Rosetta silent file (secondary structure, phi, psi, omega in degrees, C-alpha in Angstrom):
SEQUENCE: MDLALLRTFVTVHRAGSFTRAAALLGLSQPAVTSQIRTLERQLGRPLFLRQARGVTPTTIGDELAHKAAPHLDALVEIAETGLDEDSSVRTLHLAGPPEFTAERALPALTALTGQDGHSYALRASFGNAEEALEGLAAGHHDLVIATARPRGPLFAATPLCDEEHVLVAEPRWAARIGGGRLGRRTAASFRDIPVVEVHESLPFVSRYWTAVFDARPTASGSVIVPDLRAVLACVTAGAGLAVLPRYLCASALKRGDIVALHDPAVPPLRTYFLAVRTGTLVMPHIARAHEWLVRAATDWA
SCORE:     score description
SCORE:     0.000 S_00000001
   1 L     0.000  134.152 -178.383  -29.070   -6.362  -20.824 S_00000001
   2 L   -68.958  121.767  178.621  -25.794   -8.190  -21.731 S_00000001
   3 H   -62.388  -30.409  177.783  -23.687   -8.838  -18.549 S_00000001
   4 H   -61.128  -42.005  177.638  -20.581   -8.708  -20.697 S_00000001
   5 H   -61.136  -41.747  179.657  -21.399   -5.201  -21.694 S_00000001
   6 H   -65.794  -41.911  179.691  -22.058   -4.218  -18.103 S_00000001
   7 H   -62.506  -43.796  174.016  -18.714   -5.798  -16.974 S_00000001
   8 H   -59.719  -42.789 -178.628  -16.906   -3.701  -19.608 S_00000001
   9 H   -65.751  -43.025  179.667  -18.743   -0.625  -18.611 S_00000001
  10 H   -65.187  -35.419  178.879  -17.931   -1.048  -14.891 S_00000001
  11 H   -65.094  -46.559  179.973  -14.277   -1.670  -15.737 S_00000001
  12 H   -63.139  -44.415  179.218  -14.111    1.509  -17.854 S_00000001
  13 H   -58.382  -39.640 -179.354  -15.887    3.449  -15.052 S_00000001
  14 H   -75.072  -39.338 -173.343  -13.347    2.262  -12.488 S_00000001
  15 H   -80.244  -29.808 -178.886  -10.328    2.626  -14.727 S_00000001
  16 L    71.318   22.796 -176.650  -11.326    6.081  -16.145 S_00000001
  17 L  -165.754  136.484  173.315   -9.848    5.065  -19.536 S_00000001
  18 H   -67.805  -40.541 -177.445  -10.769    2.784  -22.413 S_00000001
  19 H   -59.860  -49.401 -177.975   -7.086    1.893  -22.809 S_00000001
  20 H   -68.628  -39.332  179.857   -6.593    0.848  -19.206 S_00000001
  21 H   -62.599  -40.389  179.124   -9.923   -0.994  -19.124 S_00000001
  22 H   -56.722  -47.515 -176.551   -8.880   -2.922  -22.287 S_00000001
  23 H   -65.484  -39.381  179.886   -5.642   -4.015  -20.598 S_00000001
  24 H   -71.745  -26.181 -178.208   -7.564   -5.162  -17.442 S_00000001
  25 H   -95.859   -8.850 -176.102  -10.131   -7.061  -19.489 S_00000001
  26 L    73.001   25.718  177.965   -7.665   -8.575  -21.963 S_00000001
  27 L  -113.874  166.908  173.899   -9.490   -6.919  -24.872 S_00000001
  28 L   -81.192  157.345  179.052   -8.406   -4.522  -27.618 S_00000001
  29 H   -62.278  -42.986  173.124   -9.305   -0.880  -27.181 S_00000001
  30 H   -53.908  -38.166 -179.790  -11.599   -0.896  -30.255 S_00000001
  31 H   -60.832  -49.075  177.837  -13.479   -3.824  -28.737 S_00000001
  32 H   -60.730  -45.726 -179.708  -14.035   -1.911  -25.494 S_00000001
  33 H   -61.301  -43.221 -177.734  -15.146    1.258  -27.357 S_00000001
  34 H   -62.801  -38.663 -175.294  -17.561   -0.849  -29.476 S_00000001
  35 H   -75.012  -34.964  177.893  -19.152   -2.466  -26.384 S_00000001
  36 H   -68.499  -39.967  177.729  -19.595    0.893  -24.623 S_00000001
  37 H   -63.580  -38.959  176.737  -21.222    2.372  -27.764 S_00000001
  38 H   -59.219  -47.323 -179.362  -23.525   -0.677  -27.915 S_00000001
  39 H   -67.805  -35.231  175.902  -24.574   -0.206  -24.359 S_00000001
  40 H   -66.399  -39.591  174.644  -25.112    3.521  -24.881 S_00000001
  41 H   -61.014  -43.517  178.367  -27.368    2.762  -27.832 S_00000001
  42 H   -63.012  -41.417  179.424  -29.400    0.281  -25.792 S_00000001
  43 H   -83.587  -14.490 -179.296  -29.895    2.806  -23.044 S_00000001
  44 L    68.024   20.449 -177.751  -30.321    5.776  -25.309 S_00000001
  45 L  -143.574  143.338  176.859  -28.031    7.826  -23.123 S_00000001
  46 L   -73.613  136.673 -178.457  -24.318    8.697  -23.146 S_00000001
  47 L  -103.551  -21.269  178.451  -22.417    7.005  -20.298 S_00000001
  48 E  -136.202  151.808  167.301  -19.017    8.752  -20.649 S_00000001
  49 E   -98.344  123.421 -177.223  -17.639   12.064  -21.743 S_00000001
  50 E   -81.445  133.765 -179.506  -14.571   11.543  -23.874 S_00000001
  51 L  -127.368  173.429 -178.016  -11.570   13.768  -22.893 S_00000001
  52 L   -62.944  -34.842  179.219   -8.015   14.185  -23.991 S_00000001
  53 L  -121.053   96.263  172.883   -6.913   11.897  -21.170 S_00000001
  54 L    80.031 -156.332 -174.823   -9.423    9.090  -20.496 S_00000001
  55 E  -131.998  156.993  172.407  -13.120    9.418  -19.926 S_00000001
  56 E  -124.006  129.933 -179.486  -15.418   10.966  -17.268 S_00000001
  57 E   -69.041  147.476  173.548  -18.740    9.343  -16.477 S_00000001
  58 L   -75.861  175.268  175.671  -21.971   11.169  -17.080 S_00000001
  59 H   -60.560  -40.245 -177.970  -24.635   11.413  -14.357 S_00000001
  60 H   -71.747  -31.360  178.135  -26.444    8.443  -15.806 S_00000001
  61 H   -62.235  -45.124  179.426  -23.056    6.652  -16.053 S_00000001
  62 H   -65.071  -42.071  177.549  -22.376    7.159  -12.322 S_00000001
  63 H   -62.474  -44.184  179.923  -25.828    5.955  -11.485 S_00000001
  64 H   -60.896  -48.297 -178.027  -25.590    2.828  -13.570 S_00000001
  65 H   -58.150  -46.787 -175.751  -22.094    2.028  -12.020 S_00000001
  66 H   -59.542  -39.351 -179.922  -23.495    2.593   -8.489 S_00000001
  67 H   -82.329  -38.539 -174.930  -26.313    0.099   -9.151 S_00000001
  68 H   -86.592  -33.737 -172.837  -24.527   -2.500  -11.243 S_00000001
  69 H   -60.522  -43.466  178.423  -21.027   -2.765   -9.759 S_00000001
  70 H   -64.009  -34.057  179.995  -21.874   -4.491   -6.409 S_00000001
  71 H   -69.088  -40.689 -179.174  -23.992   -7.128   -8.216 S_00000001
  72 H   -63.203  -45.151 -179.899  -21.250   -7.796  -10.784 S_00000001
  73 H   -58.913  -40.877 -178.490  -18.614   -8.065   -8.014 S_00000001
  74 H   -64.886  -41.643  176.109  -20.917  -10.536   -6.151 S_00000001
  75 H   -62.145  -40.992  174.358  -21.264  -12.662   -9.284 S_00000001
  76 H   -59.829  -41.704  178.411  -17.501  -12.728   -9.628 S_00000001
  77 H   -63.763  -41.057  177.487  -17.167  -13.896   -6.041 S_00000001
  78 H   -58.631  -46.880 -178.555  -19.725  -16.661   -6.683 S_00000001
  79 H   -60.919  -44.600 -178.726  -17.800  -17.742   -9.706 S_00000001
  80 H   -68.225  -43.029 -179.160  -14.502  -17.843   -7.911 S_00000001
  81 H   -74.607  -21.661  178.502  -15.663  -19.606   -4.805 S_00000001
  82 L   -67.952  -17.382  177.647  -17.609  -22.062   -6.922 S_00000001
  83 L   -78.680  -16.522 -176.288  -14.198  -23.413   -8.120 S_00000001
  84 L   -86.475  143.913  177.206  -13.239  -24.479   -4.620 S_00000001
  85 L   -61.087  -39.204  174.706  -14.151  -27.846   -3.252 S_00000001
  86 L  -110.428  105.449 -173.262  -15.206  -26.090   -0.039 S_00000001
  87 L   -73.441   -6.198  175.021  -17.186  -23.020   -0.993 S_00000001
  88 L   -77.865  -14.535  179.659  -17.050  -21.770    2.602 S_00000001
  89 L   -88.739  131.757  178.708  -13.343  -20.855    2.210 S_00000001
  90 E  -109.771  125.207  174.615  -12.668  -17.398    0.989 S_00000001
  91 E   -93.848  120.801  177.453   -9.176  -16.543   -0.315 S_00000001
  92 E   -98.543  124.269  178.594   -7.878  -13.138    0.511 S_00000001
  93 E  -103.753  117.127 -174.157   -5.053  -11.704   -1.552 S_00000001
  94 E  -120.313  140.241  173.870   -3.010   -9.054    0.210 S_00000001
  95 E  -137.082  153.008  179.338   -0.008   -7.093   -1.096 S_00000001
  96 E   175.868  179.667  177.055    2.211   -4.466    0.494 S_00000001
  97 L   -59.990  146.164 -172.289    5.761   -3.491    1.535 S_00000001
  98 H   -61.270  -50.620 -172.995    7.541   -6.536    2.939 S_00000001
  99 H   -62.926  -53.543 -176.361    8.476   -5.216    6.394 S_00000001
 100 H   -66.622  -39.015  178.878    5.129   -3.666    7.353 S_00000001
 101 H   -64.596  -40.603 -177.023    3.085   -6.437    5.834 S_00000001
 102 H   -76.118  -39.159 -173.937    5.102   -9.082    7.624 S_00000001
 103 H   -85.376  -29.806 -174.372    5.431   -7.327   10.994 S_00000001
 104 H  -114.111  -62.632 -165.705    1.991   -5.656   11.229 S_00000001
 105 H   -65.339  -53.521 -174.536   -0.649   -6.744    8.677 S_00000001
 106 H   -60.661  -43.951  176.743   -0.151  -10.513    8.500 S_00000001
 107 H   -60.435  -35.224  178.217   -0.112  -11.099   12.292 S_00000001
 108 H   -66.655  -31.564 -174.509   -3.316   -9.028   12.542 S_00000001
 109 H   -91.833   -3.659 -178.299   -5.074  -11.107    9.936 S_00000001
 110 H   -60.363  -30.697 -179.930   -4.156  -14.542   11.257 S_00000001
 111 H   -62.596  -25.014 -178.379   -7.359  -14.674   13.288 S_00000001
 112 H   -74.858  -14.567 -175.740   -9.291  -14.740    9.991 S_00000001
 113 H   -84.532    6.804  174.451   -7.691  -18.022    8.951 S_00000001
 114 L   142.757  -19.484 -173.181   -9.762  -20.053   11.404 S_00000001
 115 L   -68.933  -26.827  179.229   -9.014  -19.159   14.998 S_00000001
 116 L  -105.132   15.411  178.863  -12.198  -17.172   15.412 S_00000001
 117 L    92.450    7.530  177.262  -14.426  -19.518   13.443 S_00000001
 118 L  -104.522  139.304  179.299  -14.029  -17.936   10.060 S_00000001
 119 L   -98.525   97.951  179.224  -12.660  -19.873    7.106 S_00000001
 120 E  -121.520  140.880  167.260  -10.196  -17.671    5.269 S_00000001
 121 E  -111.260  134.565 -175.089   -7.223  -18.662    3.110 S_00000001
 122 E  -111.503  131.481  174.811   -4.600  -15.868    3.002 S_00000001
 123 E  -126.865  122.719 -176.208   -2.205  -15.207    0.192 S_00000001
 124 E  -119.491  146.882  170.838    0.373  -12.372    0.552 S_00000001
 125 E  -139.817  150.811 -178.502    2.892  -10.844   -1.855 S_00000001
 126 E  -107.411  149.443  178.949    5.469   -8.097   -1.308 S_00000001
 127 L   173.872  169.825  175.351    6.270   -5.229   -3.565 S_00000001
 128 L   -77.410  171.528 -172.879    6.418   -1.478   -3.897 S_00000001
 129 H   -54.960  -46.774 -172.678    3.337    0.688   -4.087 S_00000001
 130 H   -62.928  -48.566  179.410    3.318    0.939   -7.862 S_00000001
 131 H   -59.576  -43.641 -174.386    3.618   -2.835   -8.373 S_00000001
 132 H   -66.829  -40.396  179.558    1.012   -3.601   -5.755 S_00000001
 133 H   -71.972  -33.105  176.802   -1.611   -1.140   -7.173 S_00000001
 134 H   -61.080  -43.743  175.734   -1.047   -2.449  -10.675 S_00000001
 135 H   -63.441  -37.146  175.043   -1.848   -5.914   -9.255 S_00000001
 136 H   -65.090  -42.321 -179.770   -4.907   -4.557   -7.496 S_00000001
 137 H   -64.003  -35.991 -177.853   -6.144   -2.907  -10.677 S_00000001
 138 L   -81.932   -2.087 -179.517   -5.653   -6.161  -12.580 S_00000001
 139 L    81.944   13.736  177.977   -7.542   -8.109   -9.985 S_00000001
 140 L   -79.226  -27.750 -178.330   -4.567  -10.087   -8.624 S_00000001
 141 L  -121.961  153.938  175.866   -4.942   -8.618   -5.145 S_00000001
 142 L   -97.614  -41.709  178.767   -8.000   -7.798   -2.966 S_00000001
 143 E  -129.366  142.733  176.103   -6.287   -5.443   -0.560 S_00000001
 144 E  -131.538  133.294  172.123   -3.138   -3.387   -0.895 S_00000001
 145 E   -96.788  122.839 -177.739   -1.124   -1.516    1.769 S_00000001
 146 E  -128.473  152.094  179.381    0.506    1.452    0.084 S_00000001
 147 L   -93.027    6.981  175.153    2.720    4.278    1.278 S_00000001
 148 L  -141.946  140.264  178.351    0.993    6.768   -1.099 S_00000001
 149 L   -64.382  121.449  178.909   -2.728    7.469   -1.549 S_00000001
 150 L   -74.771  145.872 -178.181   -3.733    5.933   -4.926 S_00000001
 151 L  -101.410  164.437  172.569   -5.470    8.279   -7.366 S_00000001
 152 L    93.039  163.433 -171.046   -8.347    7.860   -9.696 S_00000001
 153 L   -78.594   -6.384 -178.213  -11.827    6.296   -9.533 S_00000001
 154 L   -76.859  -20.128 -174.918  -10.501    2.749   -9.845 S_00000001
 155 E  -121.223  151.233  167.552   -9.322    2.680   -6.204 S_00000001
 156 E  -120.223  131.670 -175.719  -10.830    3.491   -2.812 S_00000001
 157 E  -130.593  142.944  179.029   -8.267    4.149   -0.059 S_00000001
 158 E  -123.477  124.850  172.987   -8.478    4.505    3.728 S_00000001
 159 E   -54.443  130.345 -171.609   -5.671    6.029    5.890 S_00000001
 160 E  -101.465  -53.230  178.708   -4.415    3.154    7.967 S_00000001
 161 E  -168.164  165.115  173.898   -1.700    4.558   10.349 S_00000001
 162 E  -104.669  143.487 -176.903    1.261    6.864   10.556 S_00000001
 163 E  -114.845  119.728 -177.331    4.761    5.507   10.832 S_00000001
 164 E   -87.401  135.876 -177.849    7.303    7.524   12.834 S_00000001
 165 E  -100.857  137.484 -176.345   10.900    7.476   11.506 S_00000001
 166 E  -126.870  135.978  176.600   13.869    7.407   13.884 S_00000001
 167 E   -87.584  116.973 -174.544   17.566    8.125   13.239 S_00000001
 168 E  -129.911  163.932  175.161   19.513    5.293   14.950 S_00000001
 169 E  -162.834  165.599  173.788   22.954    3.776   15.240 S_00000001
 170 L   -66.840  145.883 -169.888   24.853    1.363   17.480 S_00000001
 171 H   -53.433  -30.561 -178.858   25.852    3.053   20.783 S_00000001
 172 H   -66.350  -29.778  178.573   29.569    3.349   19.876 S_00000001
 173 H   -72.733  -37.117  176.855   28.717    5.675   17.006 S_00000001
 174 H   -60.310  -39.305 -179.703   26.639    7.798   19.314 S_00000001
 175 H   -62.159  -36.511 -178.106   29.681    7.985   21.688 S_00000001
 176 H   -65.554  -32.592  179.981   31.845    9.377   18.816 S_00000001
 177 H   -69.156  -35.381 -179.727   29.391   12.236   18.293 S_00000001
 178 L   101.978  179.336 -177.843   29.689   13.242   21.911 S_00000001
 179 L   -77.551 -154.420 -178.241   27.133   14.467   24.453 S_00000001
 180 L    95.940  165.432 -179.531   24.684   17.326   24.300 S_00000001
 181 L   -66.912  134.340 -178.585   21.039   17.434   23.712 S_00000001
 182 H   -61.068  -35.789 -178.444   19.788   15.163   20.937 S_00000001
 183 H   -69.225  -15.378 -179.903   17.444   17.811   19.606 S_00000001
 184 H   -92.516   -3.500 -178.451   20.294   20.271   19.058 S_00000001
 185 L   -74.280  149.009 -178.270   22.334   18.099   16.757 S_00000001
 186 L  -112.116  177.133  179.686   22.609   19.187   13.120 S_00000001
 187 H   -57.757  -38.508  179.907   23.193   17.353    9.851 S_00000001
 188 H   -63.023  -19.764 -179.247   26.923   18.010   10.240 S_00000001
 189 H   -68.463  -18.159 -173.004   26.968   16.031   13.420 S_00000001
 190 H  -114.878    8.207 -172.090   26.487   12.871   11.463 S_00000001
 191 L   -65.631  -23.090 -177.157   28.606   13.447    8.395 S_00000001
 192 L   -94.644    0.422 -177.225   31.372   11.027    9.441 S_00000001
 193 L   -98.993  130.586  178.860   29.038    8.075   10.142 S_00000001
 194 L   -64.264  159.565 -173.462   28.462    5.516    7.313 S_00000001
 195 E  -112.961  131.647  173.597   24.913    5.118    6.065 S_00000001
 196 E  -111.704  129.356 -171.015   22.917    1.894    5.837 S_00000001
 197 E  -145.342  169.786  178.511   19.976    2.048    3.443 S_00000001
 198 L   -92.144  -12.830 -178.881   17.570    0.043    1.286 S_00000001
 199 L  -154.180  156.452 -177.705   18.552    1.742   -2.031 S_00000001
 200 L   -59.608  -28.174 -178.949   21.445    3.810   -3.457 S_00000001
 201 L   -76.414   -0.243  179.055   19.134    6.870   -3.588 S_00000001
 202 L    50.030   58.648 -176.460   18.973    6.762    0.255 S_00000001
 203 H   -59.003  -43.193 -175.539   15.153    7.232    0.402 S_00000001
 204 H   -74.800  -45.837 -179.478   14.662    7.013    4.167 S_00000001
 205 H   -66.547  -36.371  179.698   17.742    9.092    5.075 S_00000001
 206 H   -67.609  -41.275  179.236   17.027   11.780    2.374 S_00000001
 207 H   -61.278  -41.473  178.428   13.417   12.072    3.629 S_00000001
 208 H   -66.380  -47.654 -176.062   14.608   12.546    7.190 S_00000001
 209 H   -63.366  -38.667 -179.897   17.320   15.017    6.303 S_00000001
 210 H   -67.276  -43.861 -176.176   14.855   17.098    4.237 S_00000001
 211 H   -76.033  -30.316 -174.156   12.169   17.151    6.864 S_00000001
 212 H   -97.808  -47.766 -172.396   14.367   17.662    9.948 S_00000001
 213 H  -102.352   -8.426 -173.946   17.503   19.459    8.748 S_00000001
 214 L    54.879   44.381 -172.590   16.157   21.106    5.468 S_00000001
 215 L  -150.942  167.374  175.188   19.228   19.649    3.785 S_00000001
 216 L  -105.441  145.232  178.252   20.350   16.699    1.648 S_00000001
 217 L   -67.869  142.216 -178.644   22.610   14.015    3.069 S_00000001
 218 L   -93.612  -20.038 -177.839   26.222   14.318    1.902 S_00000001
 219 L   -81.945  153.626  170.631   27.232   10.704    2.614 S_00000001
 220 L  -102.763  162.834 -177.130   26.717    7.761    0.271 S_00000001
 221 E   -69.858  132.702  173.540   25.501    4.375    1.421 S_00000001
 222 E   -86.733  -32.440  178.079   28.082    2.063    2.899 S_00000001
 223 E  -134.496  124.154  179.458   25.684   -0.861    3.071 S_00000001
 224 E  -119.140  115.600 -179.838   22.698   -1.161    0.736 S_00000001
 225 L  -134.046  132.444 -174.273   20.192   -3.956    1.490 S_00000001
 226 L   -78.517   35.836 -175.400   16.622   -4.098    0.024 S_00000001
 227 L  -158.384  130.799 -177.544   14.843   -4.896    3.363 S_00000001
 228 H   -70.095  -28.812  175.183   14.526   -2.680    6.446 S_00000001
 229 H   -62.600  -39.738  178.692   14.885   -5.779    8.693 S_00000001
 230 H   -73.951  -29.722  172.700   18.298   -6.360    7.200 S_00000001
 231 H   -60.814  -48.959 -179.017   19.096   -2.612    7.678 S_00000001
 232 H   -58.304  -42.023 -179.486   18.341   -3.012   11.363 S_00000001
 233 H   -61.926  -41.560  178.451   20.552   -6.052   11.599 S_00000001
 234 H   -68.277  -40.172  177.021   23.427   -4.203    9.973 S_00000001
 235 H   -62.502  -44.488  178.354   22.984   -1.129   12.189 S_00000001
 236 H   -57.236  -36.926  178.928   22.887   -3.348   15.278 S_00000001
 237 L   -75.798   -5.957  176.372   26.168   -4.909   14.126 S_00000001
 238 L    98.068   14.773  179.619   27.772   -1.400   13.976 S_00000001
 239 L   -65.227  -22.457 -178.421   27.647   -0.759   10.193 S_00000001
 240 L   150.975 -157.286  179.402   26.572    2.815   10.580 S_00000001
 241 E  -100.956  166.240  176.930   23.374    4.913   10.997 S_00000001
 242 E  -159.615  162.166  173.822   20.023    4.428    9.411 S_00000001
 243 E  -108.839  119.278 -178.492   16.497    5.881    9.500 S_00000001
 244 E  -128.018  156.249  173.273   14.015    3.189   10.517 S_00000001
 245 E   -67.672  140.776 -176.269   10.308    2.993   11.407 S_00000001
 246 H   -62.497  -36.873 -179.734    9.903    3.108   15.177 S_00000001
 247 H   -59.910  -30.277 -177.273    7.765   -0.019   15.186 S_00000001
 248 H   -80.731  -31.994 -178.093   10.538   -2.023   13.605 S_00000001
 249 H  -107.719    5.748 -175.413   13.266   -0.905   15.884 S_00000001
 250 H   -59.667  -41.000 -177.877   11.439   -0.320   19.185 S_00000001
 251 H   -69.355  -38.423  179.696   12.630   -3.572   20.769 S_00000001
 252 H   -66.592  -37.823  176.994   16.229   -2.985   19.754 S_00000001
 253 H   -66.243  -39.747 -179.217   16.047    0.572   21.243 S_00000001
 254 H   -67.135  -38.476 -179.712   14.583   -0.823   24.448 S_00000001
 255 H   -77.539  -16.121 -176.654   17.334   -3.368   24.835 S_00000001
 256 L    86.265   13.662  176.548   19.976   -0.830   24.120 S_00000001
 257 L   -67.851  -31.720  177.929   21.241   -2.579   21.027 S_00000001
 258 L  -137.392  163.814  178.159   20.845    0.655   19.143 S_00000001
 259 E  -135.018  159.614  172.620   20.189    4.264   20.331 S_00000001
 260 E   -77.076  129.109  179.861   18.392    7.263   18.847 S_00000001
 261 L   -91.965  -11.170 -177.629   20.910    9.832   17.487 S_00000001
 262 L  -153.583  152.203 -176.802   18.414   12.685   17.276 S_00000001
 263 L  -133.606   80.059 -178.192   15.124   13.783   18.877 S_00000001
 264 L   -71.780  153.942  179.581   13.408   16.308   16.583 S_00000001
 265 L   -60.464  -42.853  178.159   10.522   18.377   17.892 S_00000001
 266 L  -121.722  101.105 -179.212    8.359   16.963   15.063 S_00000001
 267 L   -64.822  143.466  179.288    9.478   13.519   13.991 S_00000001
 268 L   -66.815  139.960 -178.198    9.055   12.675   10.300 S_00000001
 269 E  -123.303  155.801  171.244    5.945   10.494    9.615 S_00000001
 270 E  -135.398  132.378 -174.047    4.848    8.413    6.712 S_00000001
 271 E   -95.596  136.060  173.759    1.236    7.447    6.228 S_00000001
 272 E  -102.332  143.061  179.937    0.093    3.995    5.129 S_00000001
 273 E  -119.850  146.937  177.220   -3.135    3.586    3.105 S_00000001
 274 E  -107.358  112.859 -173.526   -5.293    0.527    2.779 S_00000001
 275 E  -114.775  147.445  174.753   -6.598    0.352   -0.799 S_00000001
 276 E  -132.314  168.399  167.963   -9.258   -1.719   -2.579 S_00000001
 277 E   -76.787  138.818 -177.217  -10.813   -1.655   -6.006 S_00000001
 278 L   -54.447  134.441  178.916  -13.808    0.587   -5.914 S_00000001
 279 L    92.084  -17.559 -171.056  -16.972   -1.383   -5.138 S_00000001
 280 H   -80.735  -11.259  179.971  -15.257   -4.510   -3.794 S_00000001
 281 H   -72.659   -1.222  171.072  -16.001   -3.797   -0.131 S_00000001
 282 H   -74.566  -16.648  179.635  -19.471   -5.263   -0.792 S_00000001
 283 L   -83.378  123.410 -170.500  -17.757   -8.646   -0.779 S_00000001
 284 H   -54.710  -43.864 -175.563  -17.908   -9.968    2.806 S_00000001
 285 H   -68.152  -28.048  175.491  -14.473  -11.522    3.001 S_00000001
 286 H   -76.730  -44.197  178.289  -12.769   -8.288    1.709 S_00000001
 287 H   -58.737  -46.109 -176.152  -14.936   -6.049    3.949 S_00000001
 288 H   -64.829  -45.278 -179.579  -14.087   -8.185    7.013 S_00000001
 289 H   -66.133  -40.037  177.076  -10.373   -8.147    6.398 S_00000001
 290 H   -60.277  -47.030  179.586  -10.475   -4.418    5.701 S_00000001
 291 H   -62.884  -41.836 -179.254  -12.329   -3.766    8.943 S_00000001
 292 H   -59.675  -44.088 -178.052   -9.926   -6.068   10.866 S_00000001
 293 H   -69.977  -42.136  178.939   -6.867   -4.162    9.679 S_00000001
 294 H   -60.351  -42.618  178.938   -8.344   -0.714   10.287 S_00000001
 295 H   -65.212  -41.014  176.584   -9.279   -1.807   13.779 S_00000001
 296 H   -62.628  -32.871 -177.381   -5.770   -3.313   14.445 S_00000001
 297 H   -63.148  -26.320 -176.787   -4.210   -0.048   13.244 S_00000001
 298 H   -67.885  -31.305  177.486   -5.659    1.832   16.239 S_00000001
 299 H   -75.994  -32.832 -178.784   -3.294   -0.237   18.477 S_00000001
 300 H   -64.860  -27.051  178.989   -0.277    0.322   16.164 S_00000001
 301 L   -69.566    0.000    0.000   -0.382    4.059   16.821 S_00000001
């Protein structure tokens, strides 16, 4: 059986679409369709059911993918590591949001770069979930940390951890609001405080206002910077309020540089997912890094 046909088949199975598989393989859609038909003729069985949107594998298609995909992935790994002068070195490509990846994931993975006797080379890139998952699908990344569970058979995702969001400001802004219990403050309590955010759409503040106050924020952003670490620096300097992940601002809260402006009964949470291409956890270097991050996440909670 032609390995090129099997590679195309596995890619279609994971992508759920001839069009998407063609893009991943660098082939035309007619070429992909022709290869799948050739493989179906060789096997004498249909492998996919054609639908209005994409394809669905038949029972025999699922069985073939289950048997073939791990071996094809292993061959790819052999081919890639064979290009290195030192074949014992495995390069792991990780992508995710800049703050969480830098503050959580990368420190957790440093042990894999040699300190515990394993030879790993680590390459990281930052981006939003859509960009990172596109890179994962295209084979540019091995692991992706995403803030939304990826859909479709191309990906396998594991919940990693929950991130608590905190409404914070420099203490002088809290003094302007006045005393009283934090949990009793309403959205109106904060209407005169400038907002510091990562985007003009105020994604963090809007999510907090919706979850806690069942309302939309009325203020516009006074400072917009595309990095939560910069948001924290601006809030610490007195620029206004912000909604930040607790892990990112815990030290500043402990020092008193900033204070929590509200204490909801149920704080807003955001879940991170650790995503891989389906079938790639058979590769030891990806499986070990995946396990390492999942284990580290138990301490992050």
